[in-house]
N, CA and C atoms as an extended XYZ file, in Angstrom:
222
Properties=species:S:1:pos:R:3:atomname:S:1:resname:S:1:resid:I:1 pbc="F F F"
N        14.581        9.668       -3.937 N   MET     1
C        13.208        9.460       -3.553 CA  MET     1
C        12.583        8.456       -4.517 C   MET     1
N        11.902        7.473       -3.963 N   SER     2
C        11.249        6.439       -4.755 CA  SER     2
C         9.754        6.698       -4.832 C   SER     2
N         9.150        6.197       -5.882 N   SER     3
C         7.712        6.308       -6.060 CA  SER     3
C         7.100        4.921       -5.934 C   SER     3
N         6.075        4.807       -5.114 N   LEU     4
C         5.391        3.528       -4.911 CA  LEU     4
C         3.924        3.675       -5.254 C   LEU     4
N         3.344        2.624       -5.744 N   LYS     5
C         1.897        2.578       -5.942 CA  LYS     5
C         1.283        2.072       -4.638 C   LYS     5
N         0.217        2.713       -4.212 N   ILE     6
C        -0.434        2.358       -2.954 CA  ILE     6
C        -1.890        1.992       -3.244 C   ILE     6
N        -2.293        0.848       -2.740 N   ILE     7
C        -3.673        0.388       -2.849 CA  ILE     7
C        -4.416        0.877       -1.605 C   ILE     7
N        -5.575        1.484       -1.809 N   ILE     8
C        -6.400        1.913       -0.677 CA  ILE     8
C        -7.784        1.286       -0.861 C   ILE     8
N        -8.173        0.502        0.125 N   GLU     9
C        -9.455       -0.203        0.080 CA  GLU     9
C       -10.431        0.443        1.054 C   GLU     9
N       -11.664        0.616        0.614 N   LYS    10
C       -12.713        1.135        1.492 CA  LYS    10
C       -13.498       -0.049        2.049 C   LYS    10
N       -13.596       -0.114        3.361 N   HIS    11
C       -14.344       -1.164        4.057 CA  HIS    11
C       -15.454       -0.510        4.875 C   HIS    11
N       -16.421       -1.280        5.347 N   PRO    12
C       -17.511       -0.692        6.130 CA  PRO    12
C       -17.030        0.074        7.370 C   PRO    12
N       -15.906       -0.343        7.946 N   ASP    13
C       -15.432        0.286        9.181 CA  ASP    13
C       -14.206        1.194        8.974 C   ASP    13
N       -13.875        1.526        7.730 N   GLY    14
C       -12.745        2.421        7.491 CA  GLY    14
C       -11.990        2.050        6.229 C   GLY    14
N       -10.769        2.547        6.127 N   TYR    15
C        -9.932        2.345        4.952 CA  TYR    15
C        -8.650        1.611        5.340 C   TYR    15
N        -8.166        0.783        4.428 N   VAL    16
C        -6.904        0.059        4.596 CA  VAL    16
C        -6.037        0.375        3.388 C   VAL    16
N        -4.753        0.640        3.636 N   ALA    17
C        -3.832        0.989        2.552 CA  ALA    17
C        -2.570        0.153        2.652 C   ALA    17
N        -2.043       -0.237        1.486 N   TYR    18
C        -0.777       -0.970        1.460 CA  TYR    18
C        -0.051       -0.684        0.152 C   TYR    18
N         1.288       -0.652        0.212 N   PRO    19
C         2.065       -0.334       -0.981 CA  PRO    19
C         2.381       -1.577       -1.810 C   PRO    19
N         2.628       -1.355       -3.090 N   LEU    20
C         3.136       -2.389       -3.990 CA  LEU    20
C         4.600       -2.051       -4.272 C   LEU    20
N         5.423       -3.061       -4.518 N   GLY    21
C         6.813       -2.815       -4.862 CA  GLY    21
C         7.699       -2.564       -3.661 C   GLY    21
N         7.331       -3.115       -2.513 N   LEU    22
C         8.101       -2.957       -1.291 CA  LEU    22
C         8.278       -4.338       -0.671 C   LEU    22
N         9.498       -4.683       -0.309 N   LYS    23
C         9.741       -5.979        0.325 CA  LYS    23
C         9.301       -5.908        1.777 C   LYS    23
N         8.492       -6.874        2.191 N   GLY    24
C         7.966       -6.889        3.546 CA  GLY    24
C         6.498       -6.496        3.539 C   GLY    24
N         5.926       -6.476        4.728 N   VAL    25
C         4.508       -6.158        4.852 CA  VAL    25
C         4.365       -4.812        5.548 C   VAL    25
N         3.674       -3.899        4.891 N   VAL    26
C         3.409       -2.573        5.439 CA  VAL    26
C         1.943       -2.267        5.179 C   VAL    26
N         1.218       -1.886        6.237 N   VAL    27
C        -0.207       -1.604        6.118 CA  VAL    27
C        -0.523       -0.342        6.913 C   VAL    27
N        -1.429        0.454        6.384 N   GLY    28
C        -1.931        1.620        7.102 CA  GLY    28
C        -3.439        1.550        7.144 C   GLY    28
N        -4.032        2.309        8.076 N   GLU    29
C        -5.484        2.316        8.163 CA  GLU    29
C        -5.942        3.683        8.635 C   GLU    29
N        -7.228        3.948        8.432 N   GLY    30
C        -7.793        5.210        8.885 CA  GLY    30
C        -9.286        5.258        8.656 C   GLY    30
N        -9.905        6.265        9.258 N   ASP    31
C       -11.340        6.449        9.089 CA  ASP    31
C       -11.671        7.088        7.745 C   ASP    31
N       -10.666        7.692        7.095 N   SER    32
C       -10.874        8.302        5.795 CA  SER    32
C        -9.761        7.871        4.846 C   SER    32
N        -9.975        8.136        3.567 N   TYR    33
C        -8.960        7.864        2.539 CA  TYR    33
C        -7.655        8.570        2.898 C   TYR    33
N        -7.756        9.844        3.247 N   GLU    34
C        -6.582       10.650        3.561 CA  GLU    34
C        -5.839       10.129        4.787 C   GLU    34
N        -6.571        9.714        5.820 N   GLU    35
C        -5.940        9.170        7.023 CA  GLU    35
C        -5.207        7.872        6.718 C   GLU    35
N        -5.816        7.008        5.929 N   ALA    36
C        -5.177        5.740        5.568 CA  ALA    36
C        -3.919        5.989        4.745 C   ALA    36
N        -3.979        6.932        3.816 N   LEU    37
C        -2.816        7.257        3.000 CA  LEU    37
C        -1.694        7.824        3.871 C   LEU    37
N        -2.004        8.745        4.764 N   ALA    38
C        -0.988        9.319        5.653 CA  ALA    38
C        -0.393        8.245        6.559 C   ALA    38
N        -1.234        7.330        7.052 N   ASP    39
C        -0.759        6.270        7.938 CA  ASP    39
C         0.182        5.313        7.211 C   ASP    39
N        -0.162        4.920        5.986 N   VAL    40
C         0.709        3.991        5.254 CA  VAL    40
C         2.002        4.691        4.833 C   VAL    40
N         1.946        5.980        4.497 N   GLU    41
C         3.177        6.708        4.162 CA  GLU    41
C         4.115        6.753        5.368 C   GLU    41
N         3.565        6.971        6.548 N   SER    42
C         4.362        6.952        7.778 CA  SER    42
C         4.949        5.565        8.019 C   SER    42
N         4.142        4.527        7.798 N   ALA    43
C         4.615        3.151        7.981 CA  ALA    43
C         5.713        2.805        6.977 C   ALA    43
N         5.595        3.302        5.750 N   ILE    44
C         6.633        3.059        4.740 CA  ILE    44
C         7.944        3.716        5.169 C   ILE    44
N         7.875        4.975        5.633 N   ARG    45
C         9.089        5.659        6.101 CA  ARG    45
C         9.748        4.882        7.231 C   ARG    45
N         8.946        4.427        8.196 N   PHE    46
C         9.477        3.645        9.310 CA  PHE    46
C        10.114        2.353        8.822 C   PHE    46
N         9.468        1.688        7.881 N   HIS    47
C         9.969        0.420        7.334 CA  HIS    47
C        11.339        0.624        6.664 C   HIS    47
N        11.448        1.681        5.871 N   VAL    48
C        12.715        1.967        5.177 CA  VAL    48
C        13.793        2.370        6.187 C   VAL    48
N        13.439        3.186        7.188 N   GLU    49
C        14.401        3.581        8.215 CA  GLU    49
C        14.886        2.376        9.014 C   GLU    49
N        13.997        1.435        9.273 N   THR    50
C        14.323        0.253       10.084 CA  THR    50
C        15.138       -0.774        9.306 C   THR    50
N        14.755       -1.059        8.065 N   PHE    51
C        15.365       -2.147        7.308 CA  PHE    51
C        16.285       -1.684        6.182 C   PHE    51
N        16.344       -0.390        5.937 N   GLY    52
C        17.226        0.137        4.904 CA  GLY    52
C        16.559        0.215        3.544 C   GLY    52
N        17.231        0.906        2.652 N   SER    53
C        16.663        1.143        1.324 CA  SER    53
C        16.598       -0.121        0.460 C   SER    53
N        17.182       -1.217        0.929 N   ASP    54
C        17.093       -2.479        0.186 CA  ASP    54
C        15.655       -2.992        0.099 C   ASP    54
N        14.767       -2.510        0.977 N   VAL    55
C        13.370       -2.957        0.921 CA  VAL    55
C        12.630       -2.346       -0.260 C   VAL    55
N        13.198       -1.291       -0.844 N   LEU    56
C        12.595       -0.676       -2.026 CA  LEU    56
C        13.068       -1.419       -3.259 C   LEU    56
N        12.148       -1.943       -4.019 N   GLU    57
C        12.526       -2.637       -5.247 CA  GLU    57
C        13.016       -1.600       -6.245 C   GLU    57
N        14.171       -1.863       -6.860 N   SER    58
C        14.763       -0.878       -7.769 CA  SER    58
C        13.822       -0.535       -8.917 C   SER    58
N        13.159       -1.511       -9.443 N   GLU    59
C        12.155       -1.283      -10.478 CA  GLU    59
C        10.953       -2.146      -10.154 C   GLU    59
N         9.883       -1.501       -9.787 N   SER    60
C         8.685       -2.243       -9.435 CA  SER    60
C         8.143       -2.973      -10.656 C   SER    60
N         7.805       -4.243      -10.500 N   PRO    61
C         7.221       -4.978      -11.616 CA  PRO    61
C         5.784       -4.544      -11.908 C   PRO    61
N         5.199       -3.728      -11.029 N   VAL    62
C         3.818       -3.297      -11.196 CA  VAL    62
C         3.789       -2.006      -12.004 C   VAL    62
N         3.195       -2.069      -13.182 N   LEU    63
C         3.081       -0.889      -14.035 CA  LEU    63
C         1.789       -0.122      -13.760 C   LEU    63
N         0.695       -0.859      -13.618 N   GLU    64
C        -0.611       -0.274      -13.337 CA  GLU    64
C        -1.393       -1.238      -12.462 C   GLU    64
N        -2.420       -0.722      -11.835 N   VAL    65
C        -3.286       -1.539      -10.999 CA  VAL    65
C        -4.719       -1.365      -11.495 C   VAL    65
N        -5.427       -2.462      -11.649 N   PHE    66
C        -6.808       -2.435      -12.103 CA  PHE    66
C        -7.678       -3.163      -11.087 C   PHE    66
N        -8.918       -2.770      -11.006 N   VAL    67
C        -9.882       -3.469      -10.170 CA  VAL    67
C       -10.967       -4.005      -11.103 C   VAL    67
N       -11.205       -5.290      -11.001 N   ALA    68
C       -12.234       -5.926      -11.827 CA  ALA    68
C       -13.212       -6.642      -10.898 C   ALA    68
N       -14.399       -6.853      -11.400 N   GLU    69
C       -15.409       -7.543      -10.629 CA  GLU    69
C       -15.914       -8.733      -11.417 C   GLU    69
N       -16.110       -9.851      -10.744 N   SER    70
C       -16.562      -11.064      -11.403 CA  SER    70
C       -17.548      -11.777      -10.499 C   SER    70
N       -18.488      -12.472      -11.083 N   ARG    71
C       -19.450      -13.245      -10.297 CA  ARG    71
C       -19.007      -14.703      -10.267 C   ARG    71
N       -19.172      -15.316       -9.110 N   VAL    72
C       -18.800      -16.715       -8.926 CA  VAL    72
C       -20.000      -17.426       -8.310 C   VAL    72
N       -20.371      -18.564       -8.887 N   ALA    73
C       -21.491      -19.343       -8.351 CA  ALA    73
C       -21.098      -19.907       -7.005 C   ALA    73
N       -21.981      -19.768       -6.042 N   ALA    74
C       -21.691      -20.292       -4.692 CA  ALA    74
C       -22.414      -21.582       -4.442 C   ALA    74
């Protein structure tokens, strides 16, 4: 069993989730944090079943994830 870090973003119309350390594009969505997490976990399982365990990076280069905010002049 592999461990992946999952980013979950809150948007005005729901939540979007995607994993780090996985080859390919996998996205989940939902009306709540929990729904988005469950959806992306299901999508990850499908992705691994479809393309094999080679899509899992043996050692993810991502140690931690941070969110920062910055102002940019427009």
